[in-house]
ROROSE-967546 format. One record per residue: residue number from 1; y, x, z of N, C-alpha, C, O in turn. Coordinates in Angstrom, 2 decimals, always signed. Last residue first. Layout:
REM residues N
<numi = NUM	n.v = Y	n.u = X	n.w = Z	ca.v = Y	ca.u = X	ca.w = Z	c.v = Y	c.u = X	c.w = Z	o.v = Y	o.u = X	o.w = Z> $
...
REM end
This chain:
REM residues 107
<numi = 107	n.v = +103.29	n.u = +76.10	n.w = +11.76	ca.v = +102.01	ca.u = +76.60	ca.w = +11.25	c.v = +101.79	c.u = +78.01	c.w = +11.67	o.v = +100.76	o.u = +78.60	o.w = +11.33> $
<numi = 106	n.v = +104.58	n.u = +73.68	n.w = +13.87	ca.v = +104.72	ca.u = +75.06	ca.w = +13.39	c.v = +103.35	c.u = +75.52	c.w = +12.94	o.v = +102.36	o.u = +75.35	o.w = +13.65> $
<numi = 105	n.v = +104.01	n.u = +71.20	n.w = +14.92	ca.v = +104.86	ca.u = +71.25	ca.w = +13.74	c.v = +105.07	c.u = +72.65	c.w = +13.18	o.v = +105.69	o.u = +72.80	o.w = +12.13> $
<numi = 104	n.v = +103.76	n.u = +72.26	n.w = +18.26	ca.v = +103.52	ca.u = +71.19	ca.w = +17.29	c.v = +104.53	c.u = +71.29	c.w = +16.13	o.v = +105.73	o.u = +71.45	o.w = +16.35> $
<numi = 103	n.v = +103.22	n.u = +75.74	n.w = +18.68	ca.v = +103.99	ca.u = +74.54	ca.w = +18.98	c.v = +103.73	c.u = +73.50	c.w = +17.89	o.v = +103.49	o.u = +73.86	o.w = +16.74> $
<numi = 102	n.v = +99.98	n.u = +77.17	n.w = +19.10	ca.v = +101.18	ca.u = +76.93	ca.w = +18.30	c.v = +101.90	c.u = +75.70	c.w = +18.80	o.v = +101.28	o.u = +74.75	o.w = +19.28> $
<numi = 101	n.v = +98.82	n.u = +78.92	n.w = +22.02	ca.v = +98.77	ca.u = +77.76	ca.w = +21.10	c.v = +100.07	c.u = +77.68	c.w = +20.32	o.v = +101.13	o.u = +78.06	o.w = +20.81> $
<numi = 100	n.v = +98.64	n.u = +82.52	n.w = +21.81	ca.v = +99.02	ca.u = +81.29	ca.w = +22.48	c.v = +98.89	c.u = +80.13	c.w = +21.50	o.v = +98.85	o.u = +80.34	o.w = +20.29> $
<numi = 99	n.v = +98.10	n.u = +84.65	n.w = +20.22	ca.v = +97.15	ca.u = +84.38	ca.w = +21.30	c.v = +97.52	c.u = +83.13	c.w = +22.11	o.v = +96.77	o.u = +82.74	o.w = +23.00> $
<numi = 98	n.v = +98.29	n.u = +86.20	n.w = +17.13	ca.v = +98.74	ca.u = +85.05	ca.w = +17.90	c.v = +97.69	c.u = +84.72	c.w = +18.96	o.v = +96.53	o.u = +84.52	o.w = +18.63> $
<numi = 97	n.v = +98.56	n.u = +89.63	n.w = +16.87	ca.v = +97.64	ca.u = +88.49	ca.w = +16.74	c.v = +98.15	c.u = +87.39	c.w = +17.66	o.v = +98.41	o.u = +87.63	o.w = +18.83> $
<numi = 96	n.v = +100.34	n.u = +92.10	n.w = +14.98	ca.v = +100.20	ca.u = +91.23	ca.w = +16.15	c.v = +99.23	c.u = +90.09	c.w = +15.83	o.v = +99.11	o.u = +89.66	o.w = +14.68> $
<numi = 95	n.v = +101.09	n.u = +95.30	n.w = +14.07	ca.v = +100.26	ca.u = +94.14	ca.w = +13.73	c.v = +100.00	c.u = +93.36	c.w = +15.01	o.v = +99.50	o.u = +93.90	o.w = +16.00> $
<numi = 94	n.v = +104.01	n.u = +97.00	n.w = +13.16	ca.v = +103.16	ca.u = +96.56	ca.w = +14.25	c.v = +102.38	c.u = +95.34	c.w = +13.77	o.v = +102.94	o.u = +94.44	o.w = +13.14> $
<numi = 93	n.v = +105.73	n.u = +99.72	n.w = +11.76	ca.v = +104.91	ca.u = +98.54	ca.w = +11.54	c.v = +104.06	c.u = +98.26	c.w = +12.77	o.v = +103.48	o.u = +99.18	o.w = +13.36> $
<numi = 92	n.v = +108.98	n.u = +101.04	n.w = +11.24	ca.v = +107.78	ca.u = +100.97	ca.w = +12.10	c.v = +107.07	c.u = +99.65	c.w = +11.83	o.v = +107.70	o.u = +98.61	o.w = +11.70> $
<numi = 91	n.v = +111.26	n.u = +103.17	n.w = +9.83	ca.v = +110.46	ca.u = +101.98	ca.w = +9.56	c.v = +109.20	c.u = +102.06	c.w = +10.41	o.v = +108.44	o.u = +103.02	o.w = +10.32> $
<numi = 90	n.v = +114.58	n.u = +104.44	n.w = +9.47	ca.v = +113.28	ca.u = +104.44	ca.w = +10.15	c.v = +112.59	c.u = +103.12	c.w = +9.86	o.v = +113.23	o.u = +102.08	o.w = +9.68> $
<numi = 89	n.v = +116.60	n.u = +104.22	n.w = +7.66	ca.v = +116.56	ca.u = +105.42	ca.w = +8.49	c.v = +115.23	c.u = +105.57	c.w = +9.20	o.v = +114.79	o.u = +106.68	o.w = +9.50> $
<numi = 88	n.v = +117.34	n.u = +103.09	n.w = +4.55	ca.v = +116.34	ca.u = +102.95	ca.w = +5.62	c.v = +116.28	c.u = +104.27	c.w = +6.39	o.v = +115.94	o.u = +105.31	o.w = +5.82> $
<numi = 87	n.v = +119.05	n.u = +103.93	n.w = +2.61	ca.v = +119.61	ca.u = +103.03	ca.w = +3.61	c.v = +118.63	c.u = +102.76	c.w = +4.75	o.v = +119.03	o.u = +102.25	o.w = +5.80> $
<numi = 86	n.v = +118.58	n.u = +105.57	n.w = +0.30	ca.v = +118.50	ca.u = +106.11	ca.w = +1.67	c.v = +119.18	c.u = +105.23	c.w = +2.74	o.v = +119.81	o.u = +105.75	o.w = +3.66> $
<numi = 85	n.v = +118.44	n.u = +105.29	n.w = -2.46	ca.v = +119.65	ca.u = +104.84	ca.w = -1.76	c.v = +119.72	c.u = +105.26	c.w = -0.30	o.v = +120.80	o.u = +105.30	o.w = +0.29> $
<numi = 84	n.v = +115.90	n.u = +106.32	n.w = -3.16	ca.v = +117.12	ca.u = +106.81	ca.w = -3.82	c.v = +118.36	c.u = +106.50	c.w = -2.98	o.v = +119.22	o.u = +107.36	o.w = -2.80> $
<numi = 83	n.v = +114.14	n.u = +104.86	n.w = -1.56	ca.v = +114.17	ca.u = +106.31	ca.w = -1.48	c.v = +115.45	c.u = +106.88	c.w = -2.06	o.v = +116.03	o.u = +107.82	o.w = -1.51> $
<numi = 82	n.v = +114.70	n.u = +102.22	n.w = -2.38	ca.v = +114.91	ca.u = +102.62	ca.w = -0.98	c.v = +114.98	c.u = +104.14	c.w = -0.85	o.v = +115.80	o.u = +104.65	o.w = -0.09> $
<numi = 81	n.v = +113.97	n.u = +102.39	n.w = -5.11	ca.v = +115.33	ca.u = +102.02	ca.w = -4.72	c.v = +115.63	c.u = +102.48	c.w = -3.30	o.v = +116.68	o.u = +103.07	o.w = -3.03> $
<numi = 80	n.v = +111.23	n.u = +102.89	n.w = -4.92	ca.v = +112.11	ca.u = +103.91	ca.w = -5.50	c.v = +113.57	c.u = +103.66	c.w = -5.11	o.v = +114.31	o.u = +104.60	o.w = -4.82> $
<numi = 79	n.v = +110.37	n.u = +100.43	n.w = -3.83	ca.v = +110.11	ca.u = +101.68	ca.w = -3.11	c.v = +111.07	c.u = +102.77	c.w = -3.60	o.v = +111.67	o.u = +103.48	o.w = -2.79> $
<numi = 78	n.v = +111.18	n.u = +98.77	n.w = -5.97	ca.v = +111.80	ca.u = +98.63	ca.w = -4.66	c.v = +111.58	c.u = +99.87	c.w = -3.78	o.v = +112.49	o.u = +100.30	o.w = -3.07> $
<numi = 77	n.v = +109.53	n.u = +99.56	n.w = -8.08	ca.v = +110.99	ca.u = +99.66	ca.w = -8.23	c.v = +111.68	c.u = +99.63	c.w = -6.86	o.v = +112.63	o.u = +100.36	o.w = -6.61> $
<numi = 76	n.v = +107.05	n.u = +98.87	n.w = -7.01	ca.v = +107.35	ca.u = +100.26	ca.w = -7.33	c.v = +108.85	c.u = +100.49	c.w = -7.43	o.v = +109.38	o.u = +101.48	o.w = -6.93> $
<numi = 75	n.v = +107.43	n.u = +96.07	n.w = -6.83	ca.v = +107.13	ca.u = +96.87	ca.w = -5.64	c.v = +107.45	c.u = +98.33	c.w = -5.87	o.v = +108.07	o.u = +98.97	o.w = -5.02> $
<numi = 74	n.v = +107.73	n.u = +95.41	n.w = -9.50	ca.v = +108.88	ca.u = +95.23	ca.w = -8.60	c.v = +108.67	c.u = +96.00	c.w = -7.31	o.v = +109.62	o.u = +96.53	o.w = -6.74> $
<numi = 73	n.v = +105.07	n.u = +96.14	n.w = -10.42	ca.v = +106.29	ca.u = +96.76	ca.w = -10.96	c.v = +107.52	c.u = +96.60	c.w = -10.06	o.v = +108.26	o.u = +97.56	o.w = -9.87> $
<numi = 72	n.v = +102.42	n.u = +96.89	n.w = -8.20	ca.v = +103.33	ca.u = +95.86	ca.w = -8.69	c.v = +104.62	c.u = +96.50	c.w = -9.22	o.v = +105.20	o.u = +97.33	o.w = -8.53> $
<numi = 71	n.v = +101.00	n.u = +98.81	n.w = -6.90	ca.v = +100.83	ca.u = +98.72	ca.w = -8.35	c.v = +101.79	c.u = +97.72	c.w = -8.99	o.v = +101.96	o.u = +97.71	o.w = -10.21> $
<numi = 70	n.v = +101.64	n.u = +98.38	n.w = -4.25	ca.v = +101.95	ca.u = +99.70	ca.w = -4.83	c.v = +101.85	c.u = +99.68	c.w = -6.35	o.v = +102.53	o.u = +100.45	o.w = -7.02> $
<numi = 69	n.v = +100.53	n.u = +95.82	n.w = -3.94	ca.v = +101.98	ca.u = +96.01	ca.w = -3.83	c.v = +102.42	c.u = +97.33	c.w = -4.45	o.v = +103.45	o.u = +97.39	o.w = -5.11> $
<numi = 68	n.v = +97.80	n.u = +96.39	n.w = -4.12	ca.v = +98.43	ca.u = +95.52	ca.w = -5.11	c.v = +99.94	c.u = +95.70	c.w = -5.11	o.v = +100.56	o.u = +95.74	o.w = -6.18> $
<numi = 67	n.v = +97.57	n.u = +98.01	n.w = -1.83	ca.v = +97.24	ca.u = +98.57	ca.w = -3.14	c.v = +97.87	c.u = +97.72	c.w = -4.25	o.v = +98.42	o.u = +98.27	o.w = -5.21> $
<numi = 66	n.v = +98.22	n.u = +96.15	n.w = +0.14	ca.v = +99.07	ca.u = +97.33	ca.w = -0.04	c.v = +98.81	c.u = +97.99	c.w = -1.39	o.v = +99.74	o.u = +98.47	o.w = -2.04> $
<numi = 65	n.v = +96.03	n.u = +94.37	n.w = -0.14	ca.v = +97.40	ca.u = +93.91	ca.w = -0.40	c.v = +98.32	c.u = +95.10	c.w = -0.67	o.v = +99.11	o.u = +95.07	o.w = -1.61> $
<numi = 64	n.v = +93.96	n.u = +95.98	n.w = +0.79	ca.v = +93.94	ca.u = +95.51	ca.w = -0.60	c.v = +95.34	c.u = +95.05	c.w = -1.03	o.v = +95.77	o.u = +95.32	o.w = -2.15> $
<numi = 63	n.v = +94.82	n.u = +96.30	n.w = +3.46	ca.v = +94.63	ca.u = +97.48	ca.w = +2.60	c.v = +94.63	c.u = +97.08	c.w = +1.12	o.v = +95.24	o.u = +97.77	o.w = +0.30> $
<numi = 62	n.v = +94.81	n.u = +93.63	n.w = +4.34	ca.v = +96.06	ca.u = +94.39	ca.w = +4.32	c.v = +95.94	c.u = +95.59	c.w = +3.39	o.v = +96.86	o.u = +95.87	o.w = +2.61> $
<numi = 61	n.v = +92.12	n.u = +93.04	n.w = +4.36	ca.v = +92.95	ca.u = +92.39	ca.w = +3.36	c.v = +94.30	c.u = +93.10	c.w = +3.25	o.v = +94.88	o.u = +93.16	o.w = +2.16> $
<numi = 60	n.v = +91.49	n.u = +94.61	n.w = +6.61	ca.v = +90.86	ca.u = +94.91	ca.w = +5.31	c.v = +91.68	c.u = +94.29	c.w = +4.18	o.v = +91.90	o.u = +94.93	o.w = +3.16> $
<numi = 59	n.v = +92.93	n.u = +93.31	n.w = +8.58	ca.v = +93.32	ca.u = +94.68	ca.w = +8.21	c.v = +92.69	c.u = +95.09	c.w = +6.88	o.v = +93.29	o.u = +95.84	o.w = +6.12> $
<numi = 58	n.v = +93.55	n.u = +89.91	n.w = +7.47	ca.v = +92.82	ca.u = +90.93	ca.w = +8.24	c.v = +93.35	c.u = +92.30	c.w = +7.85	o.v = +94.12	o.u = +92.43	o.w = +6.90> $
<numi = 57	n.v = +95.47	n.u = +88.09	n.w = +6.34	ca.v = +94.22	ca.u = +87.61	ca.w = +6.92	c.v = +93.54	c.u = +88.63	c.w = +7.84	o.v = +93.01	o.u = +88.25	o.w = +8.88> $
<numi = 56	n.v = +98.90	n.u = +88.20	n.w = +7.25	ca.v = +97.82	ca.u = +88.70	ca.w = +6.39	c.v = +96.50	c.u = +88.36	c.w = +7.09	o.v = +96.43	o.u = +88.36	o.w = +8.32> $
<numi = 55	n.v = +102.36	n.u = +87.36	n.w = +7.30	ca.v = +100.99	ca.u = +87.17	ca.w = +7.78	c.v = +100.01	c.u = +87.70	c.w = +6.74	o.v = +100.26	o.u = +87.65	o.w = +5.53> $
<numi = 54	n.v = +105.43	n.u = +89.16	n.w = +7.95	ca.v = +104.52	ca.u = +88.42	ca.w = +7.10	c.v = +103.15	c.u = +88.33	c.w = +7.76	o.v = +102.82	o.u = +89.11	o.w = +8.65> $
<numi = 53	n.v = +108.72	n.u = +90.24	n.w = +8.24	ca.v = +107.58	ca.u = +89.65	ca.w = +8.94	c.v = +106.72	c.u = +88.87	c.w = +7.94	o.v = +107.22	o.u = +88.03	o.w = +7.19> $
<numi = 52	n.v = +111.12	n.u = +92.68	n.w = +8.81	ca.v = +110.35	ca.u = +91.99	ca.w = +7.79	c.v = +109.09	c.u = +91.50	c.w = +8.47	o.v = +108.44	o.u = +92.25	o.w = +9.20> $
<numi = 51	n.v = +114.34	n.u = +93.30	n.w = +10.27	ca.v = +112.91	ca.u = +93.03	ca.w = +10.37	c.v = +112.37	c.u = +92.38	c.w = +9.11	o.v = +113.07	o.u = +91.63	o.w = +8.44> $
<numi = 50	n.v = +116.76	n.u = +95.62	n.w = +11.58	ca.v = +116.38	ca.u = +94.57	ca.w = +10.66	c.v = +114.86	c.u = +94.43	c.w = +10.72	o.v = +114.17	o.u = +95.35	o.w = +11.17> $
<numi = 49	n.v = +119.43	n.u = +97.18	n.w = +13.29	ca.v = +118.04	ca.u = +96.71	ca.w = +13.32	c.v = +117.83	c.u = +95.54	c.w = +12.36	o.v = +118.62	o.u = +94.59	o.w = +12.34> $
<numi = 48	n.v = +122.13	n.u = +97.82	n.w = +13.33	ca.v = +121.21	ca.u = +98.77	ca.w = +12.71	c.v = +119.76	c.u = +98.28	c.w = +12.66	o.v = +118.94	o.u = +98.94	o.w = +12.02> $
<numi = 47	n.v = +123.82	n.u = +96.38	n.w = +14.80	ca.v = +124.12	ca.u = +96.41	ca.w = +13.36	c.v = +123.13	c.u = +97.30	c.w = +12.61	o.v = +123.27	o.u = +97.51	o.w = +11.41> $
<numi = 46	n.v = +123.15	n.u = +94.17	n.w = +17.44	ca.v = +122.87	ca.u = +95.45	ca.w = +16.79	c.v = +123.18	c.u = +95.36	c.w = +15.30	o.v = +122.84	o.u = +94.38	o.w = +14.64> $
<numi = 45	n.v = +125.26	n.u = +91.44	n.w = +17.22	ca.v = +124.55	ca.u = +92.34	ca.w = +18.14	c.v = +124.36	c.u = +93.66	c.w = +17.44	o.v = +125.32	o.u = +94.23	o.w = +16.91> $
<numi = 44	n.v = +124.60	n.u = +89.64	n.w = +14.25	ca.v = +125.43	ca.u = +89.87	ca.w = +15.43	c.v = +124.62	c.u = +90.68	c.w = +16.41	o.v = +123.39	o.u = +90.60	o.w = +16.41> $
<numi = 43	n.v = +123.06	n.u = +90.39	n.w = +12.00	ca.v = +124.15	ca.u = +89.42	ca.w = +11.90	c.v = +125.14	c.u = +89.62	c.w = +13.04	o.v = +126.34	o.u = +89.76	o.w = +12.83> $
<numi = 42	n.v = +120.76	n.u = +92.33	n.w = +10.11	ca.v = +121.66	ca.u = +92.19	ca.w = +11.25	c.v = +122.76	c.u = +91.16	c.w = +10.98	o.v = +123.30	o.u = +91.08	o.w = +9.87> $
<numi = 41	n.v = +118.19	n.u = +90.44	n.w = +8.40	ca.v = +119.20	ca.u = +91.50	ca.w = +8.43	c.v = +120.10	c.u = +91.28	c.w = +9.65	o.v = +120.18	o.u = +90.17	o.w = +10.16> $
<numi = 40	n.v = +114.86	n.u = +89.75	n.w = +7.83	ca.v = +116.00	ca.u = +89.42	ca.w = +8.68	c.v = +116.92	c.u = +90.63	c.w = +8.78	o.v = +116.50	o.u = +91.71	o.w = +9.18> $
<numi = 39	n.v = +112.51	n.u = +88.14	n.w = +5.80	ca.v = +113.23	ca.u = +89.38	ca.w = +6.11	c.v = +114.51	c.u = +88.99	c.w = +6.82	o.v = +115.16	o.u = +88.01	o.w = +6.45> $
<numi = 38	n.v = +109.55	n.u = +86.13	n.w = +6.43	ca.v = +110.93	ca.u = +86.40	ca.w = +6.03	c.v = +111.38	c.u = +87.80	c.w = +6.36	o.v = +110.73	o.u = +88.54	o.w = +7.10> $
<numi = 37	n.v = +106.91	n.u = +85.49	n.w = +6.00	ca.v = +107.69	ca.u = +84.66	ca.w = +6.91	c.v = +109.16	c.u = +84.87	c.w = +6.61	o.v = +109.93	o.u = +83.92	o.w = +6.55> $
<numi = 36	n.v = +104.65	n.u = +85.60	n.w = +3.36	ca.v = +105.93	ca.u = +86.10	ca.w = +3.87	c.v = +106.58	c.u = +85.07	c.w = +4.79	o.v = +106.77	o.u = +83.91	o.w = +4.40> $
<numi = 35	n.v = +101.48	n.u = +86.26	n.w = +3.21	ca.v = +102.29	ca.u = +85.08	ca.w = +3.48	c.v = +103.59	c.u = +85.55	c.w = +4.14	o.v = +103.62	o.u = +85.86	o.w = +5.33> $
<numi = 34	n.v = +100.34	n.u = +88.36	n.w = +0.51	ca.v = +100.64	ca.u = +88.13	ca.w = +1.92	c.v = +101.53	c.u = +86.89	c.w = +2.04	o.v = +102.23	o.u = +86.51	o.w = +1.10> $
<numi = 33	n.v = +99.89	n.u = +88.81	n.w = -2.27	ca.v = +98.85	ca.u = +88.25	ca.w = -1.43	c.v = +99.12	c.u = +88.10	c.w = +0.05	o.v = +98.22	o.u = +87.73	o.w = +0.80> $
<numi = 32	n.v = +101.73	n.u = +89.44	n.w = -4.19	ca.v = +100.66	ca.u = +90.42	ca.w = -3.96	c.v = +99.67	c.u = +89.98	c.w = -2.88	o.v = +98.71	o.u = +90.70	o.w = -2.60> $
<numi = 31	n.v = +103.56	n.u = +87.39	n.w = -4.11	ca.v = +102.81	ca.u = +87.58	ca.w = -5.35	c.v = +101.61	c.u = +88.51	c.w = -5.14	o.v = +100.60	o.u = +88.38	o.w = -5.82> $
<numi = 30	n.v = +104.74	n.u = +87.81	n.w = -1.58	ca.v = +103.84	ca.u = +86.66	ca.w = -1.80	c.v = +102.98	c.u = +86.82	c.w = -3.06	o.v = +101.81	o.u = +86.44	o.w = -3.07> $
<numi = 29	n.v = +106.06	n.u = +90.38	n.w = -2.23	ca.v = +105.08	ca.u = +90.23	ca.w = -1.15	c.v = +104.18	c.u = +89.01	c.w = -1.36	o.v = +102.96	o.u = +89.16	o.w = -1.33> $
<numi = 28	n.v = +107.96	n.u = +90.01	n.w = -4.35	ca.v = +106.75	ca.u = +90.81	ca.w = -4.53	c.v = +105.68	c.u = +90.54	c.w = -3.48	o.v = +104.49	o.u = +90.48	o.w = -3.81> $
<numi = 27	n.v = +110.07	n.u = +88.37	n.w = -3.38	ca.v = +109.34	ca.u = +88.01	ca.w = -4.59	c.v = +107.97	c.u = +88.70	c.w = -4.65	o.v = +106.96	o.u = +88.07	o.w = -4.95> $
<numi = 26	n.v = +110.92	n.u = +89.63	n.w = -1.10	ca.v = +110.71	ca.u = +88.18	ca.w = -1.05	c.v = +109.98	c.u = +87.66	c.w = -2.28	o.v = +109.33	o.u = +86.61	o.w = -2.22> $
<numi = 25	n.v = +111.52	n.u = +92.15	n.w = -1.94	ca.v = +110.23	ca.u = +91.95	ca.w = -1.28	c.v = +109.90	c.u = +90.46	c.w = -1.19	o.v = +108.73	o.u = +90.08	o.w = -1.19> $
<numi = 24	n.v = +114.09	n.u = +91.54	n.w = -2.94	ca.v = +113.03	ca.u = +91.98	ca.w = -3.86	c.v = +111.66	c.u = +91.79	c.w = -3.23	o.v = +110.73	o.u = +91.32	o.w = -3.89> $
<numi = 23	n.v = +115.38	n.u = +90.95	n.w = -0.54	ca.v = +115.23	ca.u = +89.89	ca.w = -1.54	c.v = +114.17	c.u = +90.26	c.w = -2.58	o.v = +113.43	o.u = +89.39	o.w = -3.04> $
<numi = 22	n.v = +115.33	n.u = +93.49	n.w = +0.67	ca.v = +114.62	ca.u = +92.37	ca.w = +1.28	c.v = +114.38	c.u = +91.25	c.w = +0.27	o.v = +113.30	o.u = +90.66	o.w = +0.24> $
<numi = 21	n.v = +117.04	n.u = +94.90	n.w = -1.07	ca.v = +115.67	ca.u = +95.36	ca.w = -0.84	c.v = +114.81	c.u = +94.20	c.w = -0.31	o.v = +113.71	o.u = +93.96	o.w = -0.79> $
<numi = 20	n.v = +119.43	n.u = +93.48	n.w = -0.62	ca.v = +118.83	ca.u = +93.52	ca.w = -1.97	c.v = +117.35	c.u = +93.89	c.w = -1.88	o.v = +116.51	o.u = +93.27	o.w = -2.54> $
<numi = 19	n.v = +119.76	n.u = +94.12	n.w = +2.10	ca.v = +119.59	ca.u = +92.72	ca.w = +1.69	c.v = +118.99	c.u = +92.64	c.w = +0.29	o.v = +118.11	o.u = +91.81	o.w = +0.05> $
<numi = 18	n.v = +120.15	n.u = +96.89	n.w = +2.00	ca.v = +118.96	ca.u = +96.35	ca.w = +2.66	c.v = +118.71	c.u = +94.91	c.w = +2.23	o.v = +117.56	o.u = +94.52	o.w = +2.02> $
<numi = 17	n.v = +122.60	n.u = +96.91	n.w = +0.67	ca.v = +121.44	ca.u = +97.51	ca.w = +0.01	c.v = +120.16	c.u = +97.00	c.w = +0.66	o.v = +119.18	o.u = +96.72	o.w = -0.04> $
<numi = 16	n.v = +124.20	n.u = +95.71	n.w = +2.65	ca.v = +124.02	ca.u = +95.04	ca.w = +1.35	c.v = +122.83	c.u = +95.59	c.w = +0.59	o.v = +122.11	o.u = +94.84	o.w = -0.07> $
<numi = 15	n.v = +124.19	n.u = +97.66	n.w = +4.68	ca.v = +123.50	ca.u = +96.39	ca.w = +4.89	c.v = +123.26	c.u = +95.65	c.w = +3.58	o.v = +122.22	o.u = +95.01	o.w = +3.41> $
<numi = 14	n.v = +125.23	n.u = +100.20	n.w = +4.95	ca.v = +124.46	ca.u = +99.89	ca.w = +3.74	c.v = +123.68	c.u = +98.58	c.w = +3.87	o.v = +122.63	o.u = +98.42	o.w = +3.25> $
<numi = 13	n.v = +126.28	n.u = +100.84	n.w = +7.34	ca.v = +127.24	ca.u = +100.74	ca.w = +6.23	c.v = +126.57	c.u = +100.34	c.w = +4.93	o.v = +127.24	o.u = +100.15	o.w = +3.92> $
<numi = 12	n.v = +124.11	n.u = +101.13	n.w = +9.00	ca.v = +124.92	ca.u = +99.93	ca.w = +9.13	c.v = +125.97	c.u = +99.77	c.w = +8.02	o.v = +126.48	o.u = +98.67	o.w = +7.81> $
<numi = 11	n.v = +121.00	n.u = +101.99	n.w = +7.88	ca.v = +122.37	ca.u = +102.50	ca.w = +7.90	c.v = +123.29	c.u = +101.28	c.w = +7.95	o.v = +123.26	o.u = +100.47	o.w = +7.03> $
<numi = 10	n.v = +118.39	n.u = +100.62	n.w = +9.95	ca.v = +119.11	ca.u = +100.76	ca.w = +8.69	c.v = +120.47	c.u = +101.39	c.w = +8.93	o.v = +121.03	o.u = +101.34	o.w = +10.02> $
<numi = 9	n.v = +115.22	n.u = +100.52	n.w = +11.04	ca.v = +116.52	ca.u = +101.00	ca.w = +11.45	c.v = +117.25	c.u = +101.29	c.w = +10.15	o.v = +116.79	o.u = +102.09	o.w = +9.34> $
<numi = 8	n.v = +112.93	n.u = +97.85	n.w = +11.00	ca.v = +113.70	ca.u = +98.83	ca.w = +10.26	c.v = +114.93	c.u = +99.25	c.w = +11.06	o.v = +115.59	o.u = +98.42	o.w = +11.68> $
<numi = 7	n.v = +109.79	n.u = +96.80	n.w = +11.68	ca.v = +111.10	ca.u = +97.02	ca.w = +12.31	c.v = +111.78	c.u = +98.15	c.w = +11.56	o.v = +111.27	o.u = +99.27	o.w = +11.49> $
<numi = 6	n.v = +107.62	n.u = +94.45	n.w = +10.62	ca.v = +108.19	ca.u = +95.73	ca.w = +10.24	c.v = +109.58	c.u = +95.80	c.w = +10.85	o.v = +110.44	o.u = +94.97	o.w = +10.57> $
<numi = 5	n.v = +104.83	n.u = +92.90	n.w = +11.68	ca.v = +106.26	ca.u = +92.94	ca.w = +11.94	c.v = +106.73	c.u = +94.35	c.w = +11.60	o.v = +106.29	o.u = +95.33	o.w = +12.21> $
<numi = 4	n.v = +102.24	n.u = +90.95	n.w = +10.59	ca.v = +102.83	ca.u = +92.29	ca.w = +10.49	c.v = +104.33	c.u = +92.16	c.w = +10.70	o.v = +105.00	o.u = +91.42	o.w = +9.99> $
<numi = 3	n.v = +99.83	n.u = +89.08	n.w = +12.07	ca.v = +101.23	ca.u = +89.08	ca.w = +11.68	c.v = +101.72	c.u = +90.51	c.w = +11.70	o.v = +101.63	o.u = +91.19	o.w = +12.72> $
<numi = 2	n.v = +96.60	n.u = +87.96	n.w = +11.09	ca.v = +97.45	ca.u = +88.96	ca.w = +11.73	c.v = +98.87	c.u = +88.79	c.w = +11.21	o.v = +99.09	o.u = +88.41	o.w = +10.06> $
<numi = 1	n.v = +93.94	n.u = +85.78	n.w = +11.58	ca.v = +95.22	ca.u = +86.00	ca.w = +10.95	c.v = +96.01	c.u = +87.01	c.w = +11.78	o.v = +96.07	o.u = +86.92	o.w = +13.01> $
REM end
């Protein structure tokens, strides 16, 4: 299992647009085959950093998932929304692998 962490730099005056974007992914990501942990918008501290985090079985499954997401009507709409509204200033993806034991009660 891999965890994808997407680090966004967002326009701090457009946090509401990012929240709408995140809520749309909250529907599309699970439907397209990834286990969404969540999207996180700035609350206190930095007003420009936001994160999206989900699990995927492997890099091969990630490629298939990305194809499904690109073909998904809400996925297409959300990509277009972000390009039109320009609230995302930067987006970086990192794939992490859990290497420590899980705490009891956490999956």
